[in-house]
C-alpha positions in Angstrom: -210.9 18.6 -107.8 -210.5 15.5 -106.1 -208.0 17.5 -103.2 -211.1 20.1 -102.5 -213.4 16.9 -102.5 -211.0 15.4 -99.8 -210.9 18.8 -97.9 -214.3 18.6 -97.7 -214.6 15.4 -96.5 -212.0 16.2 -93.6 -214.3 19.3 -92.7 -217.2 17.2 -92.8 -215.9 14.4 -90.4 -214.4 16.8 -87.8 -217.7 18.6 -87.6 -219.5 15.2 -87.1 -216.9 14.6 -84.0 -217.3 18.4 -82.9 -221.1 18.0 -82.5 -220.5 14.5 -81.0 -218.4 16.2 -78.6 -220.4 19.2 -77.9 -223.2 16.8 -77.2 -221.7 14.4 -74.9 -218.7 16.1 -73.4 -219.4 20.0 -73.0 -221.0 21.0 -69.8 -221.8 24.9 -71.1 -224.0 23.0 -74.2 -225.9 21.3 -71.1 -226.5 23.9 -69.3 -228.0 25.6 -72.5 -230.6 23.5 -72.5 -232.3 22.9 -76.2 -230.3 25.4 -77.3 -227.5 23.3 -76.8 -228.6 20.3 -78.2 -229.8 22.2 -81.8 -225.9 23.9 -81.9 -224.6 20.3 -81.9 -227.4 18.8 -83.9 -226.3 21.6 -86.5 -222.9 20.5 -86.5 -223.6 17.3 -87.0 -225.7 17.8 -89.8 -223.5 20.6 -91.8 -220.7 17.6 -91.5 -223.1 14.8 -92.8 -223.8 17.4 -95.6 -220.4 18.1 -96.7 -218.7 14.2 -96.3 -221.6 11.9 -97.8 -222.2 13.6 -101.2 -218.3 14.2 -101.9 -218.0 10.3 -100.7 -220.0 9.2 -103.6 -218.5 11.7 -105.8 -215.2 10.1 -105.3 -216.5 6.7 -105.6 -217.9 7.3 -108.9 -214.6 9.1 -109.9 -212.5 5.8 -108.9 -214.9 3.3 -110.6 -215.0 5.9 -114.2 -211.2 5.7 -113.8 -210.7 1.9 -113.5 -213.2 1.5 -116.4 -211.2 3.7 -118.6 -208.4 1.3 -118.1 
């Protein structure tokens, strides 16, 4: 379970970085106009959805494990 959550965090961070790259450095996305902005925003949004809740869950698991010891 922890490995799956770590994979989700990694995918989320990669999607966030992809969205930033597309928005700042890709000329094709810039040429697309509003559609390009939407594509880069969707990458960042899905990246945040994948990375933030799993971090909170991992913190909860670690706190629970420490309290048991």
